[in-house]
Residue, then its C-alpha position, 0 to 999 in steps of 0.5 A: m803047211e799051207n792051207c791050199s796044200n792040205d785036205n781037211f782030214q790031214v788038218i784035223i789029224k795035225r790039230i790032235m796031234t798039236t794038242m797031244k804030244k809036244p816036240h822038244i826042239l834044238v834051235v840053232p840060230f845063225p848069229q848075226s842079228g838079222h838072222m838071229l832075232p827073228h829066229l828067237d821070235l819064231t822060238h817064242q812062238l813054238l813056246l807058246r804053242g807047248a814046245t820045249v826048247t834048247v837053244l844053242v849059243t856061244p857065250q857073246t850071243d847068250p844075252y839075246l835069249d835074256p827076253l825068252r828067260s823072262l817069258h818062259s820057265p827053265e822047264h821048257f826054255k833051256t840053254l847050251v853054251l859052247p865056246f866059240p870055235s877060233h878061226p885065223s881071219i876072225p879076231s878074238g873076241v867077235e862072235t856075230l857077224q855084224q861085228l865083221p864086214l859081210e865079206a867075212l861071211p865065209h870066214m864065219l860059216e867056217a868057223l861055226s862048223g866048229l860046233h858040230d864035234p862039240l854039239v854031237d859030244f853034247l848029245n852023246h851024253q844025253p840019255p835017249w828020252a832027253l834028245p831033241d825031236v828036231i834040230l831047228g838051225g838056221a839055214f846058213l848052217s845046214p850042211w854041218i846040222n844035217k850031219a848032226a841030225d842024221a847021227f841021231s836020226l833026228k828031223s832037221i828043219y830050217f829057218l831062212p829070214i828072208n822071203a821067198h822072192m829071194i830064195s828063188i834068186l838065191w837057188d836060181v844062180e849057178h856056181r854059187s859056191f856056199f848057197d849050192e851047199m845050203e840049197a842041197a842041204t835044205t832040200a836034203s832036210y825035213g822042211l823049210v820055215v820062212n819069215t813071210f806071209y803066204e798072201l804077200e807072195s803066194e806064187m812065188v811060194e809054191f814056185v820054191r815048193t815045187k821047184y826047189l824043195t823035194h820035200h815040198r814042206i814050206w811053211t811061211v810064218g811071218p810077220l814075226l812079232a818081236v819077243k818083247a818091244g822094248a826089250d835089249r835085243g843084243g847090244q849097248s845104246s847110248l840112249p836107254a829106252e825109257k828116254v827114247l820113249a819119253w821124247l816120242d811121247a813128247c811129240s804132239e803130232d801122230n806121224s810126225v817123226v821120221y826113223i833112220a836106221f841101216g840094220s846091223q851090217i851097214r855103215l854109212t860113208e863119211e860122204q854118205t853121212a854128211a848127205l843125209a845129215a844135210a837133208l834132215e836139217a833142210s827137211g825140218v822133220r823130227f827124226i831118231w838116227a840110229v848109228r851103229d858101231a863101227a865093225k872090226k876089220v877082218n884080220s884086224g882089231d882096229n875100228s873102221e872110221e864110219d857114220v861120222m856125224p858132221a860137226g856141230f849137227e847134233e848141236r843144231v838139231k838138238d831140238k828136232g832130232l835124236v841121234i842113238r848110237g849102237w842098238a836102238p829100240q827099234t821095235m818100239i819106235l817103229g810102233h809108237r804112234a809119232v813115227g810116221s816113216y822109216l829110211t831103211h836099207l830094206g833087210w827083209g827083217s827091217a821090212l816087216e818091222g816096219m810093216v807091223g809098225g805101220v810106218v811107210m818105208l823109204a828104201w836105200p837098198m844097200q847089198a845081199d837081199h835089199f834090192s830083191n825086196a826093193e824090187m818087190l816093194v818098191d817096183e812091183l807093189g808100190v808101197a814103198v818109195r826109193v831114195g837110194e841106190n846102193k852101198d856106194s852112192v850118195p843121195d842128193s840132199g835136196k831131192l832127199a830133204r823133199v821125201l823126208a818132209d813129204s813122207v810124214k804127211d797124211d796124203f803121201p801117195v804110197r801110204a794108202r797101198f802100204m797100209k792095205l798090205r799091212e792089213k793082210g800080214m796082221e791078218a795072217i798072225k791072227e788066230g786062224g790066219s795063214s802064218y798062225n796055222n802054219l805055226d800049229d802045223l809046224v809044231a804038229e809036224m815035229c811030233v810025227 
């Protein structure tokens, strides 16, 4: 819990509890990289605090756990692999949302609810001493996780990788179908964990706590740091991380490279790709452009034709830029001294990674929480620059080229404001900071 809502006696008691009993946590992440990766980064922090963790995954998401396996002993880090439930609207072999258009979310949620019975069966076969103390689930899975937790008298705590500002928007709209159910299940749980930091949006955190959470338990624990900066975070890449690092190391000037990536869910149209490519050529900046693999269409095994590079583009810019197909070592790239700006859709996880990396963000919000994140970071705080409007717009190549060129200059107007905000975020995760203390308190609450 936040320091401002705990008296000194409660803080002391929680610290004592943390040093005595350590919880056993069953982690159930939502299988979409923007949710799953920060959830596993949170899991790493809990393991560092002495917790024992079992993570529920399906066969295709099991490799996401490899970085954690390499850092933690099998005694404290365990895996439960269950078959992915079949669904008539999800192609065979698809087990993550990023393999599908965002419109397939309801189908994915329906399929994942099929994990309830196998999970209950697994827990029924565990001796009482081996049962977890708490289920730490992705909030998107909360309705059926609550049922499983209640059946064994376990605490259910939920994780959302978005900020409190977006939570207030989601839970303030009527007739939201699934989101109504998620809000009800989350408020009926023991608590909510959010990947933000208190100093960024303290008023909104308190608003969510008092208006929506009947239990009043919300832990802000961000910005969550990646488990391993250079690790494979869940996919194949056209370039190994070592080659990307060597290319960056060869850049003589700091803050001279623009990194372009639009997350795991966004694919640019051919027209948008051509406009961005033209802007990069005209700007003359050095760049790394991460292009995602095409998504499978719902009810079809065909791949969509998107992110098509203009003919001859890569050959013309080979001395200036890298194009990475598939997964890019994003955390490593953003943290490199040579990278100065980041053209992003402004998903919250990507925004926090940009903040930790210390690179100025050029925002092209596309869907979901991107717009509210842009409202906060661009319009309210002035720490990012808007360069695009939505998933259908095509930017003016000339204007975008000028922004790209300006974004790697030391006197780029938003850079000073951005670095002050970054400093607050980094202070929050240091020992004694608000997010660091909240992680300690979260572990202690799991033991109560």
